[in-house]
C-alpha positions in Angstrom: 77.0 -72.9 53.2 79.9 -71.4 55.1 79.5 -68.2 57.1 81.7 -65.2 56.1 81.9 -63.6 59.6 83.4 -60.4 58.3 80.5 -59.9 55.8 78.0 -60.9 58.5 79.4 -58.4 60.9 79.4 -55.6 58.3 75.7 -56.3 57.5 74.9 -56.3 61.2 76.6 -52.9 61.6 75.0 -51.4 58.5 71.5 -52.5 59.6 72.1 -51.3 63.2 73.1 -47.9 61.9 70.2 -47.7 59.5 67.9 -48.5 62.4 69.5 -45.7 64.5 70.4 -48.1 67.3 73.6 -47.9 69.4 75.9 -50.8 70.0 74.9 -50.6 73.6 71.2 -51.0 72.8 71.9 -53.9 70.5 74.2 -55.6 73.0 71.4 -55.4 75.6 68.9 -56.8 73.2 70.9 -60.0 72.7 72.2 -60.1 76.3 75.9 -59.8 75.6 78.5 -57.2 76.7 79.2 -54.3 74.4 82.7 -55.5 73.7 81.3 -58.9 72.7 78.8 -57.2 70.4 81.6 -55.1 68.9 83.4 -58.4 68.1 80.3 -59.5 66.2 80.3 -56.4 64.1 84.1 -56.8 63.6 83.6 -60.4 62.3 85.5 -61.9 65.2 82.4 -63.7 66.6 79.5 -65.2 64.6 75.9 -64.7 65.8 74.1 -67.5 67.6 70.7 -68.4 66.2 68.7 -66.7 69.0 70.9 -63.6 68.6 70.2 -63.5 64.9 66.4 -63.6 65.5 66.6 -60.9 68.3 68.6 -58.6 66.1 66.4 -59.1 63.1 63.4 -58.1 65.3 65.3 -55.1 66.8 66.3 -53.9 63.3 62.9 -54.7 61.8 64.3 -56.8 59.1 64.2 -60.5 58.0 67.0 -62.7 59.2 68.1 -63.1 55.6 68.9 -59.4 55.5 71.5 -60.1 58.2 72.8 -63.5 57.0 72.7 -62.7 53.3 70.9 -66.0 52.7 68.3 -64.5 50.3 68.9 -67.5 48.0 66.6 -69.5 50.3 63.6 -67.6 49.0 64.5 -68.3 45.4 65.0 -72.0 46.0 61.9 -72.6 48.1 59.2 -74.9 46.8 56.0 -75.1 48.7 52.5 -76.5 48.4 49.7 -75.6 50.7 46.0 -75.2 51.1 44.5 -71.9 52.2 41.0 -70.4 52.1 41.9 -69.1 48.6 42.7 -65.6 49.5 46.0 -64.2 48.4 46.8 -62.6 51.8 46.6 -66.0 53.6 49.0 -67.5 51.0 51.3 -64.5 51.3 51.5 -64.8 55.1 52.1 -68.5 54.9 54.8 -68.1 52.3 56.6 -65.4 54.3 56.6 -67.6 57.4 58.0 -70.4 55.4 60.8 -68.2 54.1 61.6 -67.1 57.6 61.8 -70.7 58.9 63.9 -71.8 55.9 66.3 -68.8 56.2 66.9 -69.5 59.9 67.3 -73.3 59.3 69.9 -72.5 56.6 71.8 -70.2 58.9 71.8 -72.7 61.8 72.8 -75.5 59.6 75.7 -73.4 58.3 76.8 -72.9 62.0 77.0 -76.7 62.4 73.9 -77.0 64.5 72.3 -80.3 63.5 68.6 -80.6 62.6 66.5 -82.3 65.2 
């Protein structure tokens, strides 16, 4: 899936503003200059994988909220064994979704799977 840098930047800006975080705070969180961060929000620079994870944590959202890759959740198939409680299964499913969303984003950036 190809990344629409403009849409990605727009989502980053919207989520940052919803979280009440300044561009300066966000730029420090991902260890880039404020002008570089501004380029991300303008769609002139795509997020790197580690930056995506750091911003998702900072904004208290899933990576898919930033990338727009919600389709991963719908396409996921899984099988697992748990102790039978629904909370264990829910936790495991959420971790699986997070990993798949990040994998999908990184693959879209041309970063090969190991």
